[in-house]
N, C-alpha and C positions, 0 to 999 in steps of 0.2 A: 774307697774314700776314707778319710780320717774318721776318728771316733764319732759315733752318732750319725752315720750316714743316712740310713733310712729305716723307718718303722711305721707300719700301718696300724694305728690304734683308733678307737672310737670314743664317741661322747654319748652320754645318756640322751633320752628322747628330747624332742623340742628343737632339733636342728632342722633348718629348712632344706627340703629336697625337691627336685623337679621330677622325680620318678624313682622307681626301685633301684636303678643303677647309678644314681647321682652320688658321687663321692667328692667331698671337699678336700682340697689339698692345703695343708697348713705347714708352714716352715717356722721352726723355732731356732733362734740364733742366740747363743750365749757362750762366751769363752770358757765358762765353767761347766764341765760335763754334768755334774750333779744337778745343776740348776735346770738344764734342759730336760733331764729325766723327771725332776719334780714337776715341771710344767706339763710334761706329757702325762704323768700320772694324774695330775689335777684335772685334766680334761676328761678322764674316765674312758670307758669302753663304748664304742659305737661303730657300726659298720659304715657310717656316713663320713668318717674322717680318715684321711691318709696323712700321717704326721711324719715329717722329715726333720731330723735334728742336725744342727751344725754348731761346731765350736769355732770355726774359722769364718768370719764375715765374707772374705773374698770368695771362698768356696761356695758359700751360700748364694752370693750374688751371681756367680757363674751358673749355678743350678737354677736360680730363679729366672735367669735370662732365657733359658731353653725350656723350662717346664711350666711357667706361668701359674703359680699357685693362686689359691683363693684368699689366703691370709698369711701375713708375716708377723710373727711375735719376736721382738728383738730386745735384748738388754741394752741399756744406755751406755754404761762404762765398759769398754772393751779395748784392748791394745790394738794399735795400728788403724783401726777403723771403728769408731763408736756408732751407737745406734742412729744418731742424727745423720752422720755421714753416710751410713748404709741406706737410710731412707732417701737421701738425695740421689744416691747412685741408682736406687730402684726406680725412682720417679723419672730418671733420665732414660730408662729403657723404653723401647717402642711401645710395649704394652704395660709399662709400670705405673702409669698414671691411675689406673683403675684398681690396683691391688691395695686392699686395706692393710694398714700397718698399726700394730699396737706396740708401744714401747714400755718396758718395765723399768722403773727407776725408783731409787730411794730418795732422790732429790725432788723437792717440791717447790723450788724457787720459780717465780714467775718468769724470770729471764730464760731459764732452761726450757720451760714449757713453751714460751713464745718462740724460741729458736726451733724447737721440735715441730711446732705447728707450721712454721714457715718452711720447714724441710719436707712437709707432707705427712707427718705423723697424724693418724686419725684419733687414736685413743691412748690413754695412759693406764698403767697398772702400778700401784704402789708396792714397795718391797718391805717386808716379805709379802709374797703374792698370796692373796686370799682365793681359795679354789672356787668359791661361789661367785665372787666378783669376776674371776677369770672366765668362768663358763658363761656368765651373763654377757660380758663384753664380747666374747668370741661369738656367741649366738647372734648378738646384734650386728656385728661386723659381717658375719656370713650371710645374714638375712639381707643386708645392704648389698653385699657382693652378688647374691643371687638375683636381686632386683636389677642390678646393673647388667648382669649377664643376660637376663631375659630381655631387658630393654635393648641391649646391643644386638641380640639375636633378632629381635623384632625390627630393629633399624636395618640390619643386614638384609632381612627378607624384604623390607620396604624398598631398600636401594636396588635389590635385584629385580623387584617388580617394576620399579621406576625405569630401570634400564631396559627391561622387556617392553614396557609401555612406550618408551622413547624409540626403541627399535621398531616396534609395531607402527608407531606414528610415522616414522621415517619411511618404512616400507610402504605404508598406505599412501604417503605423499608421493613416493616414486611411482606407485601404481596409478594414482590419480593423475599425475603429470603425464604418464604414458598414455592413459586413456584419453586425456585431454588432447595430447599430441595426435593420437590415432584418430580422434574425432575431427581433427582439422586436416587430415590427409586422406586422399583417395586411396582406398584399400588396394587397388590393383596397381596403380602407377607410382604411388608415393608423392604425386603432385598435390598441391593444396586443393581442398574442396572449393567448390564455387563460393560457398558462404564465407569461408576463411579468406579466400582471395579478395572478395569484395570488401571485407573488413580491413584488410591491409591496404587496399586501394584507397579507402577513405582516409586512413592514417597517413599514407604517403602524399595524398592530395592536400591534406591539411598542412603537412610539413612544407610542401611545395608552395602553398599560398603564403606561408610565413616567411620562407627564405627566398622565394622567387627563383629557386633552382629548377631546371627543366625536369619534366617527367614524361616518359613515353610508355606506350603499351603496344604489344604485338598480339594480334589475333591469329592463331595458327590452326590450320585444318589439314588432317591427313588426306591426301588425294586418293580417290577410289577405294576408300576403306571398306565400303559395302561389298565391293568385288572380292576383297581379300577374305572377308567372312564367308561369302558365298562359295568361293573356290576352295579355300583351305580349311574352313571351319572356324568356330568362335575361339577355340584354343589358340590357333595361330593369330587370330585377331587380337587376343589378349597379349600374346607375345609381342606383336607389333607395337601395341600401345606402351608396354613396359620398355621396349627397346627405344622407342621414340622419346619417352620421358627421360631415360638415362642419358641419351645423347644431348637433349636440351640442357639438363642439369650440368653436364660437362662443359657446355658452351657458355652458360650464363655465369655471372658473378655471384659471389656468396650473398650479396645483399639484394640481388634480383629475386623476383618471386614468380614461380611457375604454378599455374592453377589449371585444373581440368574443369572446363565450363559445362561439359556434357558430351557424352559419346566420344567422338574422335576430335572434338574441338577443344583447344587449349588457349590459354592467354599467358603472356609474360609481362610482368610489370618491371620497368627499368627506371629506377630512381636516378636523378641527377644525370639524365641522358636526353639530349635533344633529338629531333627527328632524323637528322643526318647520321648521327652516331647510332641511333636505334636501327636505321636502315642497314648500316654496316653489320651490326649484330645479327639482324634477321638474315642477311645474305650468308653470313658465316654459318648460321644455324641451318639454313636450307641446304647448303653444300655438304655440311657434315652429315646430315640425315641421309642424303642421297648416296653418300660415299660409304656409309656404314651398312653393309648388307647383313641380312639375317639368314643364318644357316638353318634350313629346314631339314635337309638330309645331307648326306655326303656330297651329293651331286646337285642338289636343288637349293637355290638361294632366293631370298625375297628382298627386293629393293623398294624402299619407301621414298616418296616425295611429299612435300608439303607446300601449301600455298599460305602466304603470310600477308596480313594487312598491318600497316604501321601507322600509328597516330600519336600526336603530341598534345599535351594539355596546353590550352591557350586561355589566358585570362582566368576567370573563376568558373570554368566549366564543371558541371557535376560529372561523376564517374560514368553515368549512363550515356552522356553525350560523347565522351571520349571513346568509350567502348563501341558505341554505334558508328563513330567515324572509322575506327579500326575495322569494324565488321563490314562496312561498305567497301573499304579498300580490299579486304579479303575476298569479298564477292567479285570485285573487279579482277583480282588475280586469278580466281578460278575460271571466270568466263574468258579470260585472255589466254587460257591454255593450261593453267595450273603450273605447279613447280616454279613459282616466281614470287617476288616481293613487290607489293604496290604500296606507295605512300598515300596517306589521306591528305587532302588539301586543308589549309587552315580555314576556319569558319569564314564564310562570306566570299570565298574564292571559287 
């Protein structure tokens, strides 16, 4: 680098440090090489300061941009770029707003000082520079700089903690949502629990009463399920239930609701569906279940059949009345030979 590139010197005691290894970086800029050396000498010897000298303001600016010093001391009158222009350029750097700047000048006019302050100069030194005043002002600026650094570090730690906390909250929310979702689903089949199904039934029934749109329900029972458990074991029985649930979900619409009411009995809630259309859905479901065989071994397959009762909501019936009507229709389907769909009659018929 040009004359005055780098020199690590120190100042006498009294400089703020954060620990034994804390070294403050000071940049001195003056187009007159002897002036930079005089300022450096006036600062004295200390292991706490690393002083870098520049006679070219542009070179100083380039160095400041990459090294982030703790303090800049600049002369005012310099060719091509004076101290005020240099201060503006420093303040424009991404990290330059926090760097203290002291300007040395023999001019004491209010206009010059006002212009310097507007450019971001923090302190002034009269010329010729008094060593005691220089050290005092440097000590004050470095103390302010250290406070700023400590505040910035504390702020960075706080931001990091906030991010960690936000992430933890987000992860906890995801976990809570998942636990809530799992609490509403049957662990084996993935169908809604009875409690959740009835909650949604109440909601859909309230919507039906507001909009007068049809609402139907299917009560579904796996035929001869006890025989499956007795012959093949409960593991195969569980497989049959999960298979049945998967076929149902494939046949139903996304806004329909499938719930496990207990054991091998299920219910499907069909919003905006009258009993004729619900009967069509039930038949499609019955045929799909009968056609989808379960492979137990390479040579052995299990075929399921279901009996289904269909009921529609009429007037302002409570959920229990609609479910009871569908359950009676299911009972009729089972006693009529199973593997069939029976519709419930409207109330009073």
